[in-house]
N, C-alpha and C positions, 0 to 999 in steps of 0.2 A: 249492229254488233252487240245486242243486248243478251244474246243467248250464251250458253255455257260452252266452253271448250273442253272436250273430254279426250283424255289421252289414255287409251287402253294399252298398257305397257308403260306405266308412269315412271319407271326407272330408266327408260331408254334415253340415251343422249340426244338422239335425233328428235324423238317425240317431245322432250322437254324444250329443246331449242326451237321447235316449231311453235309451241305454246308461248314461249317468251316473246317471239316476234308478233304473234297475234295479240298478245296483251299490249304490246307497244303500239299496236294499230287500233286499239280501242276496246278490245274485250277485257272484261274485268273479273269474270268468274272462270276458274279452271278446276277441273276434277281430274286427279291423277288416280288411275285404277291399276293396282299391281298387287302381287303377292307381297307379304310382309309390309303392308301399307303403312305401318307405324314407323318404318325406317326410311322415310323419304324427306328427311329434314333438309338435305342439300338442294333437292329439286324445289321444295316449297320456298326456301330462301331465295333461290334464283328467280322464281316467278314473282315473289313479292318485291324483289329489287327491281324487276322490270316494270312494276306498277300494278300488279294484280291486287284487287281489293279483297278477294275471297278465293282461297285455295283450299280445297278439300281432298282428302285421301280416302279411298275406299278399297276394300279388299276385293281382289279380282284374280282368279286363277284361270288363265286362258284354256287350260286343258279340262277344266270342269264345265263341260258343255251344258249340263243340266241347269246351271245357275246363270247362264248368260242373260236370258230374258229378265230374270229377277234383278240382277245387278243393274242392267240398263233402266229398268222401270224405277228402281230406287233412286238412281241418279236424277231422272226427270222429276220425280216426286219431291225430292229434297233440294235440288239445285236448279230447277227450271229447265226449259226447253234446251235441247242440244243444238247449237248452231254449227259447230265443227267437231267431228269425231275423227280422231287419228288412231289408226290401228298400228301401234308401234312395237308390238311384242313379237318375239321369235327367238329361235336358237339356231346357231350355226352347226352344232354337233361335231362329231368326229367321223370323218369319212371312212377312215381305215377300220374303226370300230364298227361302224354301220355295215360294212361289207362282211364282217365276221358275225355280228349279232343282229339278227332280224329285229329284236325288240328295240334296239337303239335306232335302227332305221325307221321303225314305226313311230318312235317318239318324235323324231325330227319332222316327219310328214304330218303327224297329228297336230303338233304345235304350229308349224309353218303353213299348213294348208287346211286341215280339217277344222281346227279351232277358228280359223279365219272365215271359213264358209259359214259356220254357225253364227258367229257374232255379227258378221256383215249382213246376213239374212235378217237377223233380229233388228239391227240398226236400220236397214233399208225399210222394213215394215214400220218401224217407229217414226222415222222421218217422213215417209210417204204419207202416213196418216195425218201428220201435221201440215204437210204440203211445202216444206222447206227444209234446208239444211245441207251441209256438205260433209263428204266422207273422204278421208285421205287414206289410201292403201299403199303400203311400201312393198313393191315388188323388187326385182333385181335383174340386172343384166345376166345373172347366172341362170335365169329361167328363159332367156331369149333363145339361146341354143345351148342345151345342157352339155357340160363337159364331163369327160370321164373322171377328172380329178376331184370333182365335188358333185357327182350326179345325184346323190340322195337329196341334198339341200337344193340343188338346181331343179330337180324334178318337182319338189314342193313349190318352189317359186314359179315354175312354169304353170303348174296347176292354178296357183293363186292369181297369176296374171290373166289367165284365160277366164277364170271365174269373175274377176273384177271387170274385165272387158264386157262380159255378158251382162253382169249386173248393171253396169253403166248404161247399156242399151235399154235394159228393162226399166230403168229409172227415168228415161227420156220423157219429158212432158209432165213429170210428177212434181216439179219444183225442187227436187233433190239432185245434187250434182256429185259425181264421184271423180276424184283425181287419182290416177295411177302414177306413182313415182318409181322410176327405174334407175337407181344409182348403180355405179360400178363399185369397186372396192372402197369401203369407207374406213378410214383410219380412226379407230376408237377402241373402247374397252372390249368390244366383241371380237375384234381382230388383233388384239394385243399379242405381240410376239410373232406375228406373221409378216412376211415380206410384202410390202405394198405393191399392188399391180400398177401397170401404166394407167394414167388418167384417174388416179385415186382422188378422193375428195375427203373432206372432214365433215363431221356432223353439222357444223355451222354452215358450210357451203350447201349441204343437202337441204337444210332448213330454209336458207335464203331462197333457193330455187323453188322449193315447195310453196312457200308463202307467195312468191311472185306469181306462180302458176295458179294458185287459188284466186288471187286478185284478178287475174286475166280470164278466169273461167275456163282454163285449159282442161283437157281430158287426160293427157299423158305428158309427163316431163321426164327427160333423160338428164342425169347428173353425172359428169358434165355433159353438155349438149353434143359434143363430138362423138360420144358413144353411139348415138343413133346411127351415124354414118359408118362408124367402125363395124358395128354389128350387121349393117346392111351388106358389107363386104364379107364378114365372118360367116354369114349364111352360105357363102359360095365355096368356102374352104373344103377340099375333099376330106371325107371321113377319116382315112388313114392318117392324115396330118392332124385333123381336129382332135383325135383321141389322145394325141400327145401334148395337147395344149395344157399349160399349168392352170392352177386355180384362178 
């Protein structure tokens, strides 16, 4: 556990919660990468309270694909090898607006899918060269079977889930492991004001499940676990009924 924990999307509640738990389990260096990186005092304080000896904040714009390799290279050069990389950035977007404005739909897909493809490819190459490391990718049950109510966001998550599955296979035997986390509705800042869905979870619950799965070397974890079986049934729901399903 001598390597660095890197959270791409350092303002994320879930990402920070995962880093806190990893710190409590022996990691001492954390890098939070986010836009407006000078405004992460609360996250830094939480990690220091958990026992982190070194917390650094670096500027990272997920949508600026051209700088992904540079940012990751700088993290390794300045803060040492990456042991765990958590991709915790993303946007929910506005479904109704995305249906009217193609530019907004593209913004959602660019951040939630395209930017992940870029940064995960760079991360995989970096860790593969070292021969070790772990990557955490936050997918969503929204991508397991895309619903009409949030199909733009859901389609991006479906793409990300498929890409992460393929990347996990590509990394087999390299010493690098990839964990796909599929939470349901998460009650937090991102979903503030929305009606929680059945089997909702909190950022802390998602983080607990994520770290347990990392420790056990799992490939996929559903949060909560019952959603795995719920969506096994949901795949069989006829399309005329499915299209009326809420978010």
